[in-house]
N, C-alpha and C positions, 0 to 999 in steps of 0.2 A: 327719809323715804328716798328710794332711788328713782331715777328717771323712768325705768321700766315699770316699777310698781305704781308710780304716779299715773302713768299712761293707762294702766289697767283699772285703777280706781276711778278715774274720770273719763267718761266717754268722750270721744272726739267731738269737736264742735258741730260737725255735720250731722252726727247721730243725734245730738241733743236738739238741734234745729228740726230734724225730721220728726223726733218724738213730740216736740212742741206743736208742730204743724198737724201731726196725726191727732193729738189731743183736741186741737181747735176744730178739726173736721168732725171728730166724734161728738164733741159737745154740741156743735151746731146741728148735727144730724139728730141727736137726741132731743134737742130743744124743739126742732120742727115736728118730730114725731109726737112729742108730748103735748105741744100747744096746738098744733093744727092737724095732726093725723098724717097717715101715710100718703094721702092724696096730694098734700102740699110739698112732698119730698121731691125736689129736683136738684141737680148739680148746681144750677144757677143760684137757687135759694141757699144751699149749703155754702156756696162761695160768698154770697152776700153777707150771711150771718157770721161766718167764720173769719172773713177777711183774707181767706186763702184764694189765690187765683184759680179760676176754673181750669186752666191748663195744668196746674199742679195737681188738682183733684183728678182730672182725666188721666194723668200719667200713672196715678195709683189705682184708679177704678174705671172700668169700661162704662158703667152707667150706675143709676141709683140702686138697682138690684144687686149689682156687684158690690157696691159700697155697703149695703145692708148685710150682705152675706159675710163680708170680712170685718165688719165692725165688732170690736171687742170692747165691752164695757167692764169697768171694775166691779166685781161682785160686791154686794153689800157686805160690809165688814161685820161678820158675826163672831161673837166670842165663842170659845169652845164651851160646851155644856157638860163635858166629862166630869167635872168636879161637883156638879149640882147633885144633891141627894134626890132620890126619886120619892119625894114627899110632896105634900100640898104646897109647902113653902118653896120647894125646888121648882115645882111647876109654875108658880106665880113668878118667880125670878126669871125662869126661862121665857115666859110670855112677855115680861117686862123688857128683857133684852132683845127679843125679836122685834117688838114694837119700836124700841129705840133705834134699832138698826134700819128699819123700814121708814123711819121718819125722814130720812134722806129723800129729797125731792125726786131724784131719779128712781129710787127704789119703788116708791109708791106709784109713780106715774108709769113706770115700766109694766107693773102689774096691771094697771088700768088699761094701758095700750094693748096688752096681749089679750085682754078680755074683749076688746072691741074690734079686732081685726083678724082676718084669715091669712094675712101675709106670713109665710113661714120664716122669713128672715127676722121679722119682728118677734115672732114666737121664740126664735133662737136667742134673741137678746134678753128677753124676759127669763128664759131658762137659765141664763148665766147668773141671774139674781136669785131665782126661786129654788133651783136645784140644791145649792149648798145649804140653804135654810131648811129645806125639806129633809135633807140627809141628816143634819144635826138633830132636828126634831125627832126623826125616826130612831136615831141612836139613843136618845134620851128615853123614848118609849120602850125600846128593846131592853135597855138596862133595867127599867122598872118591871118589865115582864119577867126577866131572868131572876131578879131579886125576890119576886113574889109580891111586890108592892102593887103592881098593876095586873088587871085581868089579862089572861092569855089571848083572848079574842079581840084585842084592841086593833083596829084598822088605822095604823099610823098615817097612811097616805090620806085617807078620808078625813081624819082628825085634823091634819095639817091644812087641808083645803078649807075645812069648816072654820078653823081658827083664822086663817088668812082672810077669808071672806068677811068674817066678823070684824076683824081689825080694820079692813078697808071701809066697811059700812060705818063703823063707829067714827072713823076720821071724817068721812064724807057727810054723814047725817047729823052727827052731834059732836063737832070738833071740841067744844068746851068740855064735854064729858069724856072725851077720849083718854084723858089722863088716868081715869080709874078703870079703863078697859082691862088691864091685866088682872086685877082683883076680881072683877065681875066675870071674866071669862074663866078664871080658875074656879070660881064658885059653881059655874055651869059644868065644866069639864070633870072636876074632881070626882063627883059621884059616879060618872060613867067609867072612870079609869080605875079607881081604887078597888082592890080585891076584897 
């Protein structure tokens, strides 16, 4: 490896330090939002929880609203569903994978936070998680409609919202039974989907 290719492959130390600091700020911000809500969100509290000096945070963001507007969170890592057959088994596998991806603490809590606040910045954060999941779900449904396996009048957006709500409720109200949620939800949805 030449010196120039090594320099391109490894970011400079300052960039790595900045990325690490940004991750600390983002994680502390999300922790506050998830555990205490938007009302507890202050630069001072982000500083305390992240270990990043207030001056450093203020150099990056004017205030908490600015911080929330610019906060980027990693989207829930959803597998592609393009290879799943549009069958009952394919639907169950899709629901299983969606549930597994939302098992991440931030994924579930972000959805909960968006349901409980009118803050647009927080809604934007949750959209970073929900939109990719909804798009992949809709693509699966569209493939089923195109192939003739699913009814043509399926409302994929409504179905996704219903599915997401059911998953959250199952995890909140019956965590011990949440493991069989994909199978139970498939049994409920399949008759409404199949042609």
